[in-house]
NUTIVO-7967 format. One line per field, with one value per residue: residue number from 1; residue in one letter; x, y, z of N, C-alpha, C in turn. Coordinates in nm, 2 decimals. Example, Ala and Ser with C-alpha at 12.3 -4.5 7.8 and 13.67 -1.06 7.14 Angstrom:
// residues 2
n <- (1, 2)
res <- (a, s)
n.c1 <- (1.32, 1.28)
n.c2 <- (-0.57, -0.22)
n.c3 <- (0.78, 0.71)
ca.c1 <- (1.23, 1.37)
ca.c2 <- (-0.45, -0.11)
ca.c3 <- (0.78, 0.71)
c.c1 <- (1.32, 1.29)
c.c2 <- (-0.33, 0.00)
c.c3 <- (0.78, 0.79)
END
This chain:
// residues 187
n <- (1, 2, 3, 4, 5, 6, 7, 8, 9, 10, 11, 12, 13, 14, 15, 16, 17, 18, 19, 20, 21, 22, 23, 24, 25, 26, 27, 28, 29, 30, 31, 32, 33, 34, 35, 36, 37, 38, 39, 40, 41, 42, 43, 44, 45, 46, 47, 48, 49, 50, 51, 52, 53, 54, 55, 56, 57, 58, 59, 60, 61, 62, 63, 64, 65, 66, 67, 68, 69, 70, 71, 72, 73, 74, 75, 76, 77, 78, 79, 80, 81, 82, 83, 84, 85, 86, 87, 88, 89, 90, 91, 92, 93, 94, 95, 96, 97, 98, 99, 100, 101, 102, 103, 104, 105, 106, 107, 108, 109, 110, 111, 112, 113, 114, 115, 116, 117, 118, 119, 120, 121, 122, 123, 124, 125, 126, 127, 128, 129, 130, 131, 132, 133, 134, 135, 136, 137, 138, 139, 140, 141, 142, 143, 144, 145, 146, 147, 148, 149, 150, 151, 152, 153, 154, 155, 156, 157, 158, 159, 160, 161, 162, 163, 164, 165, 166, 167, 168, 169, 170, 171, 172, 173, 174, 175, 176, 177, 178, 179, 180, 181, 182, 183, 184, 185, 186, 187)
res <- (m, s, n, i, d, f, d, k, l, k, s, m, n, f, a, l, p, e, y, d, l, r, p, m, q, s, h, i, a, q, l, n, r, q, q, e, q, a, i, r, a, i, e, q, a, r, e, e, k, e, a, e, e, l, r, r, h, n, e, i, v, a, a, l, k, e, a, g, e, k, g, a, t, i, v, v, g, d, n, a, k, d, v, q, i, q, q, n, t, t, g, s, t, q, v, i, q, n, t, e, e, l, d, y, e, r, v, r, n, v, l, t, e, i, c, e, y, f, a, l, p, q, f, q, s, a, f, g, g, n, s, d, n, v, k, s, i, v, k, e, t, l, n, a, v, e, k, k, e, d, k, t, l, i, k, k, s, l, r, v, l, r, e, i, a, i, g, a, a, g, n, l, i, s, s, g, v, v, a, l, l, g, t, l, p, i, g)
n.c1 <- (13.99, 14.02, 13.78, 13.65, 13.47, 13.55, 13.43, 13.18, 13.10, 13.15, 12.93, 12.79, 12.57, 12.59, 12.60, 12.38, 12.03, 11.88, 11.70, 11.43, 11.44, 11.31, 11.05, 10.96, 11.13, 11.02, 10.75, 10.87, 10.97, 10.71, 10.57, 10.71, 10.66, 10.41, 10.41, 10.54, 10.36, 10.20, 10.32, 10.35, 10.07, 10.00, 10.21, 10.10, 9.84, 9.92, 10.02, 9.82, 9.64, 9.77, 9.79, 9.49, 9.46, 9.60, 9.50, 9.27, 9.33, 9.48, 9.24, 9.10, 9.29, 9.29, 8.97, 8.99, 9.21, 9.04, 8.82, 8.93, 9.03, 8.83, 8.75, 8.61, 8.68, 8.81, 9.08, 9.11, 9.29, 9.34, 9.46, 9.30, 9.14, 8.88, 8.74, 8.54, 8.38, 8.29, 8.05, 7.93, 7.81, 7.82, 7.99, 7.89, 7.97, 8.14, 8.15, 8.36, 8.34, 8.60, 8.55, 8.64, 8.75, 9.01, 9.10, 9.18, 9.27, 9.38, 9.58, 9.74, 9.83, 9.94, 10.18, 10.29, 10.40, 10.59, 10.72, 10.88, 11.09, 11.26, 11.42, 11.55, 11.92, 11.93, 11.79, 11.93, 12.07, 11.95, 11.76, 11.99, 12.10, 11.89, 11.76, 11.70, 11.53, 11.30, 11.23, 11.13, 10.90, 10.77, 10.67, 10.60, 10.34, 10.26, 10.15, 9.99, 9.76, 9.68, 9.61, 9.40, 9.42, 9.35, 9.30, 9.40, 9.64, 9.79, 9.76, 9.95, 10.20, 10.20, 10.26, 10.54, 10.65, 10.65, 10.76, 11.00, 11.06, 11.03, 11.30, 11.45, 11.50, 11.53, 11.61, 11.56, 11.42, 11.29, 11.15, 11.01, 10.87, 10.74, 10.53, 10.35, 10.26, 10.14, 9.90, 9.73, 9.47, 9.60, 9.68)
n.c2 <- (4.41, 4.39, 4.31, 4.43, 4.62, 4.91, 4.98, 4.90, 5.11, 5.36, 5.38, 5.49, 5.74, 6.06, 6.29, 6.61, 6.66, 6.91, 7.20, 7.40, 7.71, 7.92, 7.98, 7.99, 8.21, 8.40, 8.42, 8.51, 8.72, 8.89, 8.87, 9.06, 9.27, 9.32, 9.34, 9.63, 9.77, 9.74, 9.90, 10.13, 10.21, 10.22, 10.41, 10.67, 10.66, 10.76, 10.98, 11.13, 11.14, 11.31, 11.51, 11.56, 11.61, 11.83, 12.05, 12.06, 12.16, 12.43, 12.53, 12.59, 12.74, 12.97, 13.04, 13.11, 13.31, 13.48, 13.48, 13.64, 13.87, 14.01, 14.03, 13.81, 13.62, 13.37, 13.15, 12.86, 12.66, 12.26, 12.17, 12.30, 12.41, 12.45, 12.70, 13.00, 13.20, 13.49, 13.68, 13.97, 14.19, 14.35, 14.47, 14.26, 13.91, 13.65, 13.31, 13.05, 12.72, 12.45, 12.09, 11.93, 11.56, 11.36, 11.10, 10.76, 10.61, 10.74, 10.85, 10.62, 10.54, 10.72, 10.72, 10.49, 10.50, 10.69, 10.53, 10.37, 10.57, 10.49, 10.28, 10.42, 10.56, 10.82, 10.92, 10.85, 11.11, 11.31, 11.32, 11.31, 11.31, 11.32, 11.10, 10.79, 10.92, 10.98, 10.79, 10.61, 10.79, 10.79, 10.45, 10.45, 10.60, 10.48, 10.31, 10.36, 10.48, 10.24, 10.09, 10.25, 10.49, 10.78, 11.08, 11.32, 11.32, 11.12, 11.35, 11.51, 11.37, 11.38, 11.65, 11.68, 11.52, 11.68, 11.87, 11.84, 11.75, 11.97, 12.13, 11.99, 12.07, 12.10, 11.90, 11.59, 11.40, 11.51, 11.71, 11.53, 11.41, 11.61, 11.72, 11.45, 11.50, 11.72, 11.67, 11.57, 11.69, 11.78, 12.04)
n.c3 <- (6.58, 6.33, 6.19, 6.12, 5.87, 5.67, 5.43, 5.40, 5.53, 5.46, 5.27, 5.37, 5.48, 5.69, 5.65, 5.80, 5.82, 5.64, 5.72, 5.65, 5.74, 5.67, 5.70, 5.99, 5.99, 5.90, 6.04, 6.32, 6.25, 6.16, 6.41, 6.52, 6.40, 6.50, 6.71, 6.72, 6.60, 6.80, 7.01, 6.86, 6.86, 7.14, 7.22, 7.07, 7.17, 7.43, 7.37, 7.26, 7.48, 7.65, 7.52, 7.50, 7.79, 7.83, 7.66, 7.76, 8.05, 7.94, 7.87, 8.09, 8.25, 8.11, 8.10, 8.41, 8.41, 8.24, 8.37, 8.63, 8.54, 8.50, 8.76, 8.92, 9.02, 9.29, 9.37, 9.47, 9.63, 9.60, 9.84, 10.00, 10.35, 10.57, 10.43, 10.37, 10.22, 10.17, 10.00, 9.84, 10.04, 10.33, 10.58, 10.76, 10.96, 10.97, 11.09, 11.22, 11.26, 11.35, 11.34, 11.28, 11.24, 11.36, 11.14, 11.11, 10.96, 10.75, 10.91, 10.99, 10.66, 10.64, 10.81, 10.79, 10.54, 10.61, 10.76, 10.55, 10.48, 10.65, 10.53, 10.36, 10.26, 10.29, 10.47, 10.76, 10.70, 10.68, 10.92, 11.12, 11.42, 11.53, 11.43, 11.54, 11.73, 11.56, 11.43, 11.64, 11.72, 11.58, 11.54, 11.75, 11.73, 11.56, 11.67, 11.86, 11.74, 11.56, 11.80, 11.84, 12.03, 12.26, 12.04, 12.08, 12.22, 12.04, 11.80, 11.91, 11.90, 11.64, 11.54, 11.63, 11.56, 11.27, 11.36, 11.43, 11.18, 11.02, 11.15, 11.01, 10.75, 10.41, 10.31, 10.08, 10.21, 10.48, 10.36, 10.27, 10.46, 10.58, 10.40, 10.37, 10.66, 10.68, 10.55, 10.70, 10.98, 11.18, 11.35)
ca.c1 <- (13.96, 14.03, 13.67, 13.55, 13.48, 13.53, 13.44, 13.04, 13.07, 13.17, 12.84, 12.62, 12.52, 12.62, 12.49, 12.29, 11.96, 11.87, 11.58, 11.39, 11.45, 11.24, 10.91, 10.99, 11.20, 10.90, 10.71, 10.92, 10.93, 10.58, 10.56, 10.80, 10.59, 10.26, 10.44, 10.61, 10.25, 10.12, 10.38, 10.31, 9.97, 10.01, 10.24, 10.00, 9.74, 9.94, 10.02, 9.65, 9.58, 9.85, 9.73, 9.38, 9.50, 9.70, 9.41, 9.16, 9.40, 9.52, 9.10, 9.08, 9.39, 9.24, 8.84, 9.05, 9.29, 8.93, 8.72, 9.02, 9.05, 8.67, 8.71, 8.46, 8.74, 8.92, 9.11, 9.12, 9.40, 9.29, 9.40, 9.22, 9.04, 8.80, 8.76, 8.50, 8.40, 8.13, 8.01, 7.83, 7.76, 7.91, 7.96, 7.85, 8.07, 8.11, 8.22, 8.38, 8.37, 8.69, 8.56, 8.75, 8.77, 9.12, 9.06, 9.28, 9.32, 9.41, 9.73, 9.82, 9.89, 10.05, 10.29, 10.36, 10.46, 10.69, 10.81, 10.94, 11.17, 11.37, 11.50, 11.67, 12.02, 11.93, 11.68, 11.98, 12.16, 11.89, 11.77, 12.10, 12.11, 11.73, 11.66, 11.65, 11.36, 11.21, 11.20, 11.05, 10.77, 10.64, 10.65, 10.48, 10.23, 10.15, 10.12, 9.87, 9.69, 9.62, 9.49, 9.28, 9.40, 9.34, 9.35, 9.47, 9.79, 9.87, 9.83, 10.00, 10.30, 10.24, 10.28, 10.61, 10.73, 10.63, 10.87, 11.17, 11.08, 11.10, 11.40, 11.56, 11.43, 11.60, 11.69, 11.39, 11.29, 11.23, 11.05, 10.84, 10.73, 10.65, 10.44, 10.27, 10.17, 10.07, 9.78, 9.70, 9.40, 9.68, 9.65)
ca.c2 <- (4.54, 4.42, 4.20, 4.60, 4.61, 5.01, 5.00, 4.96, 5.28, 5.48, 5.37, 5.52, 5.88, 6.06, 6.44, 6.61, 6.71, 7.04, 7.22, 7.53, 7.78, 8.07, 7.99, 8.03, 8.33, 8.48, 8.42, 8.61, 8.88, 8.91, 8.90, 9.18, 9.39, 9.35, 9.43, 9.75, 9.87, 9.80, 9.99, 10.26, 10.25, 10.27, 10.60, 10.76, 10.69, 10.86, 11.14, 11.19, 11.16, 11.37, 11.64, 11.62, 11.70, 12.00, 12.16, 12.09, 12.26, 12.53, 12.55, 12.63, 12.89, 13.06, 13.03, 13.14, 13.44, 13.55, 13.55, 13.72, 13.96, 14.04, 14.07, 13.76, 13.48, 13.33, 13.03, 12.76, 12.54, 12.14, 12.10, 12.38, 12.39, 12.56, 12.79, 13.04, 13.29, 13.59, 13.78, 14.09, 14.16, 14.47, 14.47, 14.09, 13.84, 13.44, 13.21, 12.89, 12.61, 12.34, 12.03, 11.77, 11.47, 11.24, 10.97, 10.70, 10.52, 10.84, 10.86, 10.50, 10.52, 10.84, 10.68, 10.37, 10.56, 10.72, 10.41, 10.36, 10.61, 10.46, 10.20, 10.47, 10.58, 10.97, 10.90, 10.87, 11.17, 11.37, 11.40, 11.32, 11.27, 11.29, 10.98, 10.74, 10.99, 11.02, 10.66, 10.59, 10.85, 10.73, 10.34, 10.47, 10.73, 10.43, 10.16, 10.41, 10.45, 10.12, 10.04, 10.40, 10.57, 10.96, 11.15, 11.45, 11.29, 11.16, 11.46, 11.58, 11.31, 11.41, 11.80, 11.69, 11.45, 11.77, 12.00, 11.76, 11.74, 12.14, 12.15, 11.90, 12.07, 12.09, 11.75, 11.61, 11.29, 11.60, 11.78, 11.47, 11.40, 11.75, 11.75, 11.37, 11.50, 11.87, 11.62, 11.56, 11.75, 11.80, 12.18)
ca.c3 <- (6.47, 6.17, 6.13, 6.08, 5.69, 5.67, 5.27, 5.40, 5.65, 5.30, 5.18, 5.46, 5.50, 5.77, 5.67, 5.91, 5.75, 5.64, 5.77, 5.59, 5.85, 5.64, 5.77, 6.11, 6.01, 5.88, 6.12, 6.39, 6.16, 6.13, 6.53, 6.54, 6.32, 6.50, 6.83, 6.67, 6.57, 6.91, 7.06, 6.84, 6.88, 7.24, 7.21, 6.98, 7.28, 7.51, 7.35, 7.22, 7.58, 7.71, 7.44, 7.54, 7.94, 7.83, 7.60, 7.89, 8.17, 7.89, 7.85, 8.22, 8.29, 8.02, 8.14, 8.51, 8.35, 8.19, 8.51, 8.71, 8.47, 8.52, 8.92, 8.96, 9.09, 9.34, 9.36, 9.59, 9.59, 9.61, 9.94, 10.10, 10.44, 10.63, 10.37, 10.34, 10.15, 10.18, 9.88, 9.82, 10.20, 10.38, 10.75, 10.81, 10.99, 10.96, 11.25, 11.11, 11.33, 11.24, 11.41, 11.14, 11.27, 11.29, 11.06, 11.19, 10.88, 10.68, 10.95, 10.98, 10.58, 10.64, 10.94, 10.68, 10.44, 10.68, 10.81, 10.39, 10.45, 10.70, 10.47, 10.29, 10.31, 10.29, 10.59, 10.86, 10.69, 10.68, 11.04, 11.17, 11.56, 11.55, 11.32, 11.63, 11.81, 11.45, 11.44, 11.78, 11.72, 11.42, 11.58, 11.88, 11.69, 11.48, 11.76, 11.90, 11.61, 11.55, 11.91, 11.88, 12.17, 12.23, 11.91, 12.12, 12.20, 11.84, 11.73, 11.93, 11.89, 11.47, 11.56, 11.73, 11.43, 11.24, 11.40, 11.39, 11.04, 10.95, 11.16, 10.92, 10.66, 10.33, 10.25, 10.03, 10.28, 10.55, 10.35, 10.22, 10.60, 10.64, 10.31, 10.41, 10.77, 10.59, 10.47, 10.81, 11.04, 11.35, 11.41)
c.c1 <- (13.97, 13.92, 13.62, 13.56, 13.44, 13.45, 13.23, 12.99, 13.08, 13.06, 12.73, 12.64, 12.51, 12.61, 12.39, 12.19, 11.94, 11.71, 11.57, 11.34, 11.33, 11.09, 10.93, 11.07, 11.07, 10.83, 10.69, 10.95, 10.82, 10.51, 10.62, 10.75, 10.49, 10.28, 10.51, 10.47, 10.16, 10.17, 10.38, 10.17, 9.95, 10.08, 10.17, 9.91, 9.74, 9.97, 9.89, 9.63, 9.64, 9.79, 9.56, 9.39, 9.55, 9.58, 9.29, 9.18, 9.39, 9.35, 9.02, 9.19, 9.32, 9.08, 8.90, 9.08, 9.13, 8.83, 8.78, 9.00, 8.89, 8.63, 8.65, 8.54, 8.83, 8.93, 9.14, 9.20, 9.32, 9.30, 9.36, 9.14, 9.02, 8.87, 8.61, 8.47, 8.25, 8.12, 7.90, 7.76, 7.87, 7.85, 7.85, 7.99, 8.05, 8.16, 8.21, 8.41, 8.47, 8.63, 8.58, 8.78, 8.93, 9.14, 9.22, 9.31, 9.41, 9.61, 9.76, 9.89, 9.99, 10.21, 10.35, 10.44, 10.58, 10.79, 10.89, 11.04, 11.30, 11.47, 11.62, 11.75, 12.03, 11.87, 11.82, 12.08, 12.11, 11.81, 11.86, 12.06, 11.96, 11.70, 11.64, 11.53, 11.31, 11.12, 11.09, 10.92, 10.68, 10.61, 10.55, 10.34, 10.11, 10.10, 10.00, 9.72, 9.62, 9.58, 9.40, 9.27, 9.40, 9.39, 9.42, 9.65, 9.85, 9.85, 9.93, 10.17, 10.31, 10.33, 10.45, 10.70, 10.75, 10.77, 10.99, 11.18, 11.13, 11.26, 11.45, 11.59, 11.54, 11.67, 11.56, 11.33, 11.26, 11.11, 10.91, 10.75, 10.66, 10.55, 10.33, 10.25, 10.11, 9.90, 9.67, 9.59, 9.48, 9.73, 9.80)
c.c2 <- (4.47, 4.33, 4.37, 4.59, 4.80, 5.07, 5.00, 5.07, 5.39, 5.48, 5.46, 5.71, 5.96, 6.23, 6.45, 6.69, 6.84, 7.11, 7.36, 7.57, 7.91, 8.08, 8.08, 8.16, 8.46, 8.50, 8.52, 8.79, 8.94, 8.97, 9.05, 9.30, 9.40, 9.43, 9.58, 9.82, 9.83, 9.89, 10.18, 10.31, 10.30, 10.41, 10.68, 10.80, 10.77, 10.98, 11.20, 11.21, 11.28, 11.55, 11.67, 11.67, 11.81, 12.09, 12.16, 12.18, 12.33, 12.64, 12.65, 12.75, 12.98, 13.16, 13.12, 13.28, 13.55, 13.63, 13.62, 13.86, 14.06, 14.07, 13.94, 13.58, 13.51, 13.19, 12.98, 12.63, 12.40, 12.11, 12.22, 12.31, 12.46, 12.70, 12.85, 13.15, 13.37, 13.69, 13.87, 14.13, 14.27, 14.45, 14.38, 14.05, 13.72, 13.38, 13.08, 12.80, 12.48, 12.22, 11.87, 11.66, 11.34, 11.11, 10.87, 10.62, 10.58, 10.81, 10.74, 10.52, 10.61, 10.75, 10.55, 10.40, 10.67, 10.64, 10.34, 10.40, 10.58, 10.35, 10.30, 10.55, 10.76, 10.96, 10.94, 11.01, 11.32, 11.43, 11.36, 11.27, 11.25, 11.19, 10.87, 10.80, 10.96, 10.84, 10.63, 10.63, 10.80, 10.55, 10.37, 10.53, 10.58, 10.30, 10.21, 10.41, 10.35, 10.09, 10.18, 10.43, 10.70, 11.01, 11.27, 11.39, 11.22, 11.26, 11.55, 11.50, 11.35, 11.55, 11.79, 11.64, 11.59, 11.85, 11.95, 11.78, 11.86, 12.19, 12.06, 11.95, 12.12, 12.00, 11.73, 11.50, 11.42, 11.62, 11.67, 11.39, 11.50, 11.74, 11.63, 11.44, 11.67, 11.76, 11.59, 11.64, 11.74, 11.92, 12.26)
c.c3 <- (6.37, 6.15, 6.08, 5.91, 5.68, 5.50, 5.26, 5.47, 5.54, 5.26, 5.25, 5.46, 5.63, 5.78, 5.73, 5.82, 5.77, 5.63, 5.68, 5.66, 5.81, 5.69, 5.92, 6.12, 5.97, 5.96, 6.25, 6.36, 6.16, 6.29, 6.57, 6.47, 6.41, 6.65, 6.82, 6.65, 6.70, 6.97, 7.03, 6.84, 7.01, 7.28, 7.13, 7.07, 7.40, 7.49, 7.31, 7.33, 7.66, 7.66, 7.48, 7.68, 7.94, 7.77, 7.72, 8.03, 8.12, 7.90, 8.03, 8.26, 8.19, 8.08, 8.34, 8.49, 8.29, 8.33, 8.58, 8.65, 8.50, 8.67, 8.98, 9.01, 9.18, 9.38, 9.48, 9.59, 9.65, 9.73, 10.13, 10.20, 10.49, 10.59, 10.40, 10.28, 10.10, 10.13, 9.89, 9.94, 10.26, 10.56, 10.81, 10.84, 10.96, 11.09, 11.16, 11.23, 11.26, 11.36, 11.32, 11.23, 11.29, 11.26, 11.07, 11.08, 10.78, 10.82, 10.94, 10.82, 10.59, 10.69, 10.85, 10.60, 10.44, 10.70, 10.67, 10.41, 10.52, 10.71, 10.41, 10.33, 10.35, 10.41, 10.75, 10.84, 10.69, 10.81, 11.16, 11.29, 11.55, 11.52, 11.43, 11.67, 11.68, 11.45, 11.54, 11.79, 11.67, 11.45, 11.66, 11.85, 11.63, 11.55, 11.77, 11.84, 11.57, 11.67, 11.91, 11.98, 12.11, 12.14, 11.98, 12.17, 12.08, 11.80, 11.76, 11.91, 11.72, 11.51, 11.62, 11.67, 11.33, 11.23, 11.38, 11.27, 10.96, 11.01, 11.13, 10.78, 10.52, 10.26, 10.24, 10.11, 10.38, 10.52, 10.27, 10.35, 10.60, 10.51, 10.32, 10.58, 10.75, 10.55, 10.61, 10.91, 11.19, 11.45, 11.37)
END
């Protein structure tokens, strides 16, 4: 160690180089401003869309009220089925024949959505002792739908499932099952 000349080390510069970070900070600040502007523009567009939807809704409600006051309107909901309206006739009759077919794809979609409820912890508490029965009915009916088996048997299974769900009413899960089954023509 006696061979080291420490005087030479004293003359060396070991200082870390200094970097000017202001351009990078300026660029980051500019990006943040652009992002904030984009967010404000999106929020404004959403608010304008919501305001337009509300305006349209209010227009429709006002028109319906006005027509209702004049006695000229019957409001039929979105999911109304098998509705016939007869006007300005006395002593006449109408007959409606319901021939709506069971749509396998629609039934499959509803049953698949109900299957997603199985994983929720509320499912067991909603159906209690019937939870295994519900799972079994859904799986067997889904299997029958995929094989395009007899529509009458599929409808009967769906009606049984609906009755079980109605019996478990008062729970969000069972109400959801009832609502989903209500979209199907199962009688």
